[in-house]
VMD Tcl script that draws the C-alpha trace (Angstrom):
set ca {
  {-112.57 -128.79 99.32}
  {-112.14 -132.49 100.08}
  {-110.13 -133.94 102.98}
  {-107.11 -134.81 100.84}
  {-107.02 -131.35 99.35}
  {-107.19 -129.70 102.78}
  {-104.29 -131.88 104.00}
  {-102.15 -130.87 101.04}
  {-102.87 -127.24 101.75}
  {-101.49 -127.63 105.28}
  {-98.04 -128.54 103.98}
  {-97.67 -126.22 101.00}
  {-96.16 -123.52 103.22}
  {-93.00 -125.56 103.80}
  {-92.95 -128.51 101.41}
  {-90.38 -128.52 98.54}
  {-92.94 -127.85 95.80}
  {-90.39 -127.06 93.09}
  {-89.11 -130.65 92.85}
  {-90.32 -132.95 90.06}
  {-92.97 -135.53 90.81}
  {-92.18 -139.14 91.73}
  {-91.38 -140.93 94.98}
  {-87.62 -140.74 94.55}
  {-87.75 -137.07 93.65}
  {-90.05 -136.35 96.59}
  {-87.58 -137.85 99.05}
  {-84.69 -136.03 97.39}
  {-86.64 -132.77 97.52}
  {-87.48 -133.23 101.19}
  {-83.82 -133.91 102.05}
  {-82.80 -130.80 100.16}
  {-85.38 -128.83 102.05}
  {-84.12 -130.06 105.45}
  {-80.53 -129.25 104.58}
  {-81.38 -125.69 103.57}
  {-83.94 -124.95 106.30}
  {-81.60 -125.40 109.31}
  {-78.26 -123.52 109.54}
  {-75.17 -125.75 109.31}
  {-72.69 -125.77 112.22}
  {-69.27 -124.54 111.11}
  {-65.89 -125.49 112.55}
  {-65.70 -122.18 114.38}
  {-69.14 -122.66 115.95}
  {-68.28 -126.26 116.87}
  {-65.03 -125.24 118.54}
  {-66.71 -122.45 120.54}
  {-69.48 -124.82 121.65}
  {-67.04 -127.47 122.87}
  {-64.80 -125.00 124.70}
  {-67.84 -123.44 126.36}
  {-68.98 -126.93 127.38}
  {-65.59 -127.89 128.82}
  {-65.22 -124.57 130.67}
  {-68.09 -125.55 132.96}
  {-66.46 -128.89 133.81}
  {-62.71 -128.47 133.64}
  {-60.27 -125.82 134.82}
  {-57.95 -126.51 131.87}
  {-60.20 -125.20 129.10}
  {-57.45 -122.81 127.97}
  {-55.17 -125.78 127.48}
  {-57.91 -127.47 125.46}
  {-58.18 -124.43 123.18}
  {-54.69 -125.02 121.89}
  {-55.08 -128.77 121.65}
  {-58.35 -128.99 119.73}
  {-58.17 -129.89 116.06}
  {-61.40 -130.60 114.20}
  {-61.07 -133.30 111.56}
  {-64.60 -133.79 110.22}
  {-68.17 -132.54 110.67}
  {-71.17 -134.75 109.93}
  {-74.60 -133.15 110.02}
  {-78.07 -134.63 110.45}
  {-81.49 -133.06 110.78}
  {-83.96 -134.91 112.99}
  {-87.68 -134.29 112.83}
  {-89.38 -134.06 116.23}
  {-93.13 -134.37 116.71}
  {-94.82 -133.24 119.93}
  {-98.44 -133.40 121.01}
  {-99.67 -131.62 124.12}
  {-103.13 -132.43 125.42}
  {-104.64 -130.27 128.14}
  {-107.47 -132.17 129.79}
  {-109.85 -131.70 132.69}
  {-111.14 -134.48 134.93}
  {-113.79 -134.32 137.64}
  {-114.32 -136.78 140.48}
  {-116.27 -136.63 143.74}
  {-115.38 -137.66 147.26}
  {-116.99 -137.44 150.66}
  {-115.43 -135.24 153.31}
  {-116.35 -133.32 156.48}
  {-115.58 -130.19 158.47}
  {-116.39 -129.00 161.99}
  {-119.87 -127.48 162.16}
  {-119.03 -123.83 162.78}
  {-122.24 -122.29 161.43}
  {-125.90 -123.07 161.76}
  {-126.72 -122.61 158.05}
  {-126.28 -125.90 156.16}
  {-126.67 -126.19 152.38}
  {-128.47 -129.53 152.30}
  {-130.99 -131.38 150.12}
  {-133.79 -129.21 151.50}
  {-132.53 -126.48 149.17}
  {-132.74 -128.63 146.06}
  {-131.07 -131.49 144.28}
  {-127.29 -131.50 143.85}
  {-126.20 -130.64 140.28}
  {-124.16 -133.01 138.15}
  {-120.41 -132.53 138.33}
  {-120.10 -131.14 134.80}
  {-122.92 -128.66 135.46}
  {-120.88 -126.89 138.15}
  {-119.03 -123.82 136.90}
  {-115.33 -123.76 137.77}
  {-112.85 -121.17 136.43}
  {-110.33 -122.81 134.10}
  {-106.61 -121.97 134.59}
  {-104.45 -120.81 131.67}
  {-104.20 -123.43 128.94}
  {-101.51 -126.10 129.38}
  {-100.98 -125.09 133.02}
  {-101.65 -127.95 135.45}
  {-103.70 -127.33 138.57}
  {-106.03 -129.04 141.06}
  {-109.01 -127.49 142.83}
  {-111.59 -128.77 145.28}
  {-115.12 -127.39 145.19}
  {-118.06 -128.21 147.43}
  {-121.02 -129.69 145.57}
  {-124.11 -127.52 146.27}
  {-126.95 -129.00 148.36}
  {-124.89 -132.00 149.48}
  {-124.34 -131.12 153.17}
  {-125.77 -132.91 156.21}
  {-124.89 -132.82 159.92}
  {-123.69 -135.74 162.01}
  {-122.38 -136.25 165.51}
  {-118.58 -136.29 165.66}
  {-117.44 -139.89 165.36}
  {-114.17 -139.25 167.22}
  {-115.47 -137.76 170.47}
  {-119.04 -139.10 170.12}
  {-120.47 -135.63 170.47}
  {-118.63 -134.61 173.64}
  {-116.21 -132.16 172.06}
  {-113.32 -133.58 174.08}
  {-111.29 -136.81 174.05}
  {-109.17 -138.59 176.67}
  {-105.65 -137.22 176.94}
  {-103.19 -139.62 175.37}
  {-100.31 -138.47 177.60}
  {-101.85 -139.08 181.04}
  {-104.57 -141.51 179.83}
  {-107.27 -139.37 181.43}
  {-105.71 -139.18 184.92}
  {-104.65 -135.56 184.72}
  {-101.46 -136.39 186.63}
  {-98.21 -138.04 185.60}
  {-95.37 -139.71 187.49}
  {-92.42 -137.43 188.12}
  {-89.21 -138.79 186.55}
  {-87.14 -137.61 189.51}
  {-88.65 -140.35 191.70}
  {-88.03 -143.27 189.34}
  {-85.02 -145.64 189.22}
  {-82.97 -147.46 191.86}
  {-80.31 -144.74 191.95}
  {-82.81 -142.12 193.04}
  {-84.35 -144.42 195.65}
  {-80.91 -145.22 197.12}
  {-80.00 -141.57 197.47}
  {-81.17 -139.38 200.29}
  {-84.66 -138.03 199.59}
  {-84.66 -134.45 198.34}
  {-87.59 -132.21 197.68}
  {-88.30 -132.11 193.90}
  {-89.21 -128.64 192.60}
  {-91.42 -130.16 189.88}
  {-93.68 -132.30 192.08}
  {-92.91 -130.80 195.54}
  {-91.97 -134.27 196.72}
  {-95.30 -135.89 195.89}
  {-93.88 -137.99 193.04}
  {-96.59 -136.81 190.63}
  {-97.13 -133.62 188.68}
  {-99.91 -132.15 186.58}
  {-100.06 -133.28 182.92}
  {-98.78 -130.47 180.71}
  {-100.67 -131.72 177.65}
  {-104.17 -131.35 179.08}
  {-103.33 -128.98 181.97}
  {-104.54 -131.59 184.46}
  {-108.04 -131.92 183.02}
  {-107.54 -135.50 181.79}
  {-109.01 -134.61 178.40}
  {-108.25 -132.32 175.52}
  {-110.23 -130.68 172.75}
  {-111.24 -133.04 169.95}
  {-109.05 -132.30 166.94}
  {-111.65 -133.70 164.52}
  {-114.56 -131.39 165.40}
  {-112.45 -128.76 167.19}
  {-114.77 -128.90 170.15}
  {-117.95 -128.24 168.09}
  {-119.31 -131.77 168.84}
  {-120.86 -132.07 165.37}
  {-119.54 -132.36 161.84}
  {-120.82 -131.09 158.51}
  {-120.48 -133.87 155.92}
  {-120.65 -132.93 152.23}
  {-119.63 -134.07 148.76}
  {-116.50 -132.46 147.38}
  {-115.65 -132.26 143.69}
  {-111.97 -132.63 142.76}
  {-111.09 -130.91 139.48}
  {-107.73 -131.80 137.94}
  {-106.22 -130.08 134.92}
  {-103.48 -132.19 133.38}
  {-101.04 -131.52 130.57}
  {-100.04 -134.75 128.77}
  {-97.08 -134.86 126.40}
  {-96.36 -137.25 123.54}
  {-93.03 -136.94 121.75}
  {-91.41 -138.79 118.88}
  {-88.16 -138.31 116.99}
  {-87.43 -139.49 113.48}
  {-85.26 -142.60 113.38}
  {-81.55 -142.13 113.96}
  {-78.49 -144.10 115.04}
  {-76.88 -141.37 117.13}
  {-75.28 -142.27 120.46}
  {-76.92 -139.46 122.35}
  {-78.96 -139.44 125.58}
  {-82.69 -139.15 124.78}
  {-83.15 -136.50 127.47}
  {-80.60 -134.27 125.74}
  {-82.41 -134.52 122.42}
  {-85.71 -133.83 124.23}
  {-84.34 -130.61 125.76}
  {-82.59 -129.40 122.61}
  {-84.33 -126.56 120.83}
  {-85.47 -127.02 117.28}
  {-86.49 -124.95 114.30}
  {-90.29 -124.68 114.23}
  {-91.75 -126.22 111.11}
  {-95.40 -126.59 112.05}
  {-97.61 -125.60 114.96}
  {-101.32 -126.28 115.22}
  {-103.57 -125.64 118.20}
  {-107.26 -126.17 118.75}
  {-109.91 -127.86 120.83}
  {-108.83 -131.12 119.22}
  {-106.25 -131.41 116.45}
  {-106.32 -133.87 113.57}
  {-103.49 -136.35 112.84}
  {-100.94 -135.24 110.26}
  {-102.01 -137.84 107.72}
  {-100.30 -136.37 104.65}
  {-97.08 -135.12 106.21}
  {-94.08 -135.53 103.85}
  {-92.28 -137.81 106.34}
  {-94.38 -140.97 106.88}
  {-92.90 -141.69 110.32}
  {-94.08 -138.30 111.55}
  {-97.56 -139.04 110.21}
  {-97.54 -142.37 112.07}
  {-96.32 -140.69 115.25}
  {-99.12 -138.13 114.99}
  {-101.75 -140.82 114.56}
  {-100.32 -142.82 117.46}
  {-100.09 -139.78 119.74}
  {-103.63 -138.54 119.17}
  {-105.02 -142.07 119.63}
  {-102.98 -142.62 122.79}
  {-104.14 -139.38 124.43}
  {-107.78 -140.06 123.54}
  {-107.59 -143.59 124.96}
  {-105.98 -142.33 128.18}
  {-109.01 -140.19 129.05}
  {-111.25 -141.70 131.70}
  {-115.05 -141.48 131.78}
  {-114.88 -138.34 133.93}
  {-112.41 -136.42 131.74}
  {-112.49 -134.30 128.61}
  {-110.00 -132.57 126.32}
  {-109.93 -128.78 126.56}
  {-107.07 -127.97 124.21}
  {-104.47 -129.68 122.05}
  {-101.28 -128.42 120.46}
  {-99.08 -130.32 118.02}
  {-95.74 -129.16 116.70}
  {-93.11 -130.40 114.28}
  {-89.56 -129.17 114.73}
  {-86.31 -129.68 112.89}
  {-83.53 -130.52 115.36}
  {-80.04 -130.17 113.87}
  {-77.38 -132.57 115.15}
  {-73.70 -132.30 114.24}
  {-71.22 -135.09 114.93}
  {-67.77 -133.61 115.40}
  {-64.68 -135.80 114.93}
  {-61.63 -134.12 116.40}
  {-58.26 -134.50 118.09}
  {-58.23 -133.25 121.67}
  {-54.68 -132.98 123.02}
  {-53.54 -135.77 120.75}
  {-56.47 -138.08 121.45}
  {-59.28 -138.82 118.96}
  {-62.66 -137.77 120.33}
  {-66.22 -137.54 119.01}
  {-68.84 -135.19 120.40}
  {-72.31 -134.13 119.35}
  {-73.85 -130.68 119.08}
  {-77.64 -130.88 119.36}
  {-80.29 -128.29 118.63}
  {-80.22 -124.65 117.70}
  {-79.10 -123.88 121.27}
  {-75.92 -125.94 120.67}
  {-76.16 -128.50 123.48}
  {-73.00 -130.58 123.63}
  {-72.70 -134.28 124.45}
  {-69.25 -135.74 125.03}
  {-69.08 -139.25 126.48}
  {-67.07 -140.00 129.65}
  {-66.94 -136.40 130.81}
  {-67.10 -136.14 134.63}
  {-69.45 -133.73 136.32}
  {-66.58 -132.07 138.17}
  {-63.05 -131.08 137.25}
  {-60.47 -133.88 137.00}
  {-58.53 -132.59 133.95}
  {-58.17 -136.20 132.82}
  {-60.80 -135.60 130.15}
  {-58.28 -133.55 128.25}
}
mol new
graphics top color blue
foreach p $ca { graphics top sphere $p radius 0.5 }
foreach p [lrange $ca 0 end-1] q [lrange $ca 1 end] { graphics top cylinder $p $q radius 0.2 }
display resetview
């Protein structure tokens, strides 16, 4: 079967095949299909959705129930395309740890493998994660650069003196008063540094007192889930984030190591979005990354524009998605009752 034939076969499960041929008839058939594939919102459903929406924002929802009169319902069906690309990238970086064991996996045990030759368990598909793995045979030992191999560094509190001035003997007020024996310094004016216990030095935090460090190459593996989304053209005054969250009726779902663009999809703008999305995700991959899995979906998102009277005032609100998400402009996040 040729490429064009295989593309046609992908759509025959949901395309309006019973319509006559011709461009005009194809568009009319597709519109008919959209109208009959997604349930239409009725006045009763619209009223329940609005009252449920207002009940979370206003204490006067019962007043609204008696003052809501629906005048007109206008329905649209938007087509939403989504492409998810689950990719894996590998980079290397140098790091070190305190030398706590004598055995060191260095070059004497062989050459270090290439990053993509190292086996790393892959998380569940489309679940982002980051892991760090030591590259085999990349370790070598060096003297600690912080303490220069001593295991201890000068105390930053007493600057190596081991003693600190007692605050009870500082200031003109204390000097003018009659001398009293200080319980902290026993009258000497100095007390032992509490940070280093009077030693003048403390354990090196870099090598933890081991004096040497084990340097090695660390591989950073990042699993990333990229999302491309496109909606069919519309002139609705609705926040894009609301349309993105709204649930739709699944029309198509394909998943594989790498999916092909929807070249022969009945709606040309969805075909263009598919081509753009797959090209964008491929171009975004760096030299140290690869695609593990892709998933593309096409959904029908119903949107109903409701023209109504709300307590004698004309209002327009939108109901988006099969989960009936409501958008009503100029509605405060907390109760003011002025919305009604």
